[in-house]
TORKOL-4160 file (C-alpha; in steps of 0.2 Angstrom, whole numbers, padded with zeros to 4 digits, m for minus):
77
<pt num="1" X="m0026" Y="0111" Z="0063"/>
<pt num="2" X="m0012" Y="0105" Z="0051"/>
<pt num="3" X="0005" Y="0109" Z="0059"/>
<pt num="4" X="0021" Y="0104" Z="0051"/>
<pt num="5" X="0039" Y="0105" Z="0056"/>
<pt num="6" X="0047" Y="0112" Z="0041"/>
<pt num="7" X="0065" Y="0108" Z="0035"/>
<pt num="8" X="0078" Y="0121" Z="0041"/>
<pt num="9" X="0083" Y="0125" Z="0023"/>
<pt num="10" X="0066" Y="0131" Z="0019"/>
<pt num="11" X="0061" Y="0139" Z="0036"/>
<pt num="12" X="0073" Y="0145" Z="0049"/>
<pt num="13" X="0062" Y="0158" Z="0058"/>
<pt num="14" X="0050" Y="0146" Z="0067"/>
<pt num="15" X="0049" Y="0127" Z="0072"/>
<pt num="16" X="0031" Y="0125" Z="0066"/>
<pt num="17" X="0020" Y="0131" Z="0052"/>
<pt num="18" X="0001" Y="0129" Z="0052"/>
<pt num="19" X="m0005" Y="0124" Z="0035"/>
<pt num="20" X="m0023" Y="0127" Z="0039"/>
<pt num="21" X="m0020" Y="0145" Z="0041"/>
<pt num="22" X="m0021" Y="0153" Z="0023"/>
<pt num="23" X="m0007" Y="0166" Z="0026"/>
<pt num="24" X="0005" Y="0153" Z="0033"/>
<pt num="25" X="0001" Y="0141" Z="0019"/>
<pt num="26" X="0004" Y="0154" Z="0006"/>
<pt num="27" X="0020" Y="0159" Z="0015"/>
<pt num="28" X="0026" Y="0141" Z="0016"/>
<pt num="29" X="0023" Y="0138" Z="m0002"/>
<pt num="30" X="0033" Y="0154" Z="m0006"/>
<pt num="31" X="0047" Y="0148" Z="0005"/>
<pt num="32" X="0048" Y="0131" Z="m0004"/>
<pt num="33" X="0048" Y="0140" Z="m0021"/>
<pt num="34" X="0062" Y="0151" Z="m0015"/>
<pt num="35" X="0073" Y="0139" Z="m0005"/>
<pt num="36" X="0066" Y="0121" Z="m0008"/>
<pt num="37" X="0075" Y="0107" Z="m0016"/>
<pt num="38" X="0068" Y="0095" Z="m0029"/>
<pt num="39" X="0061" Y="0084" Z="m0016"/>
<pt num="40" X="0052" Y="0099" Z="m0007"/>
<pt num="41" X="0045" Y="0105" Z="m0023"/>
<pt num="42" X="0038" Y="0088" Z="m0027"/>
<pt num="43" X="0027" Y="0089" Z="m0012"/>
<pt num="44" X="0018" Y="0104" Z="m0018"/>
<pt num="45" X="0001" Y="0103" Z="m0027"/>
<pt num="46" X="0004" Y="0111" Z="m0043"/>
<pt num="47" X="m0014" Y="0117" Z="m0045"/>
<pt num="48" X="m0013" Y="0126" Z="m0029"/>
<pt num="49" X="0004" Y="0134" Z="m0034"/>
<pt num="50" X="m0004" Y="0140" Z="m0050"/>
<pt num="51" X="m0019" Y="0147" Z="m0041"/>
<pt num="52" X="m0008" Y="0156" Z="m0029"/>
<pt num="53" X="0007" Y="0161" Z="m0041"/>
<pt num="54" X="0002" Y="0179" Z="m0044"/>
<pt num="55" X="0000" Y="0182" Z="m0025"/>
<pt num="56" X="0016" Y="0175" Z="m0019"/>
<pt num="57" X="0027" Y="0190" Z="m0023"/>
<pt num="58" X="0041" Y="0180" Z="m0030"/>
<pt num="59" X="0056" Y="0188" Z="m0038"/>
<pt num="60" X="0051" Y="0191" Z="m0057"/>
<pt num="61" X="0063" Y="0178" Z="m0063"/>
<pt num="62" X="0055" Y="0164" Z="m0052"/>
<pt num="63" X="0038" Y="0170" Z="m0056"/>
<pt num="64" X="0041" Y="0169" Z="m0075"/>
<pt num="65" X="0049" Y="0152" Z="m0073"/>
<pt num="66" X="0034" Y="0145" Z="m0064"/>
<pt num="67" X="0022" Y="0154" Z="m0075"/>
<pt num="68" X="0030" Y="0146" Z="m0091"/>
<pt num="69" X="0031" Y="0129" Z="m0083"/>
<pt num="70" X="0013" Y="0129" Z="m0077"/>
<pt num="71" X="0007" Y="0135" Z="m0094"/>
<pt num="72" X="0017" Y="0121" Z="m0103"/>
<pt num="73" X="0011" Y="0108" Z="m0091"/>
<pt num="74" X="m0007" Y="0112" Z="m0097"/>
<pt num="75" X="m0002" Y="0112" Z="m0115"/>
<pt num="76" X="0006" Y="0095" Z="m0114"/>
<pt num="77" X="m0008" Y="0087" Z="m0103"/>
């Protein structure tokens, strides 16, 4: 079990998140993309974000932003 104590600016409804639970992990990644700071976003595995992006139910403007960023990341690599 991988439990973390997330920062309050990302998660305010619970004290811990179990990142070994796929639902909680997806939810936490979504929270980071919605409310995270640059230092929070740097902790994400961008390959995992890319794999989950269409399942995170992000607002359309954020989904588009991340989709373009991840596409350009591959084009430059």
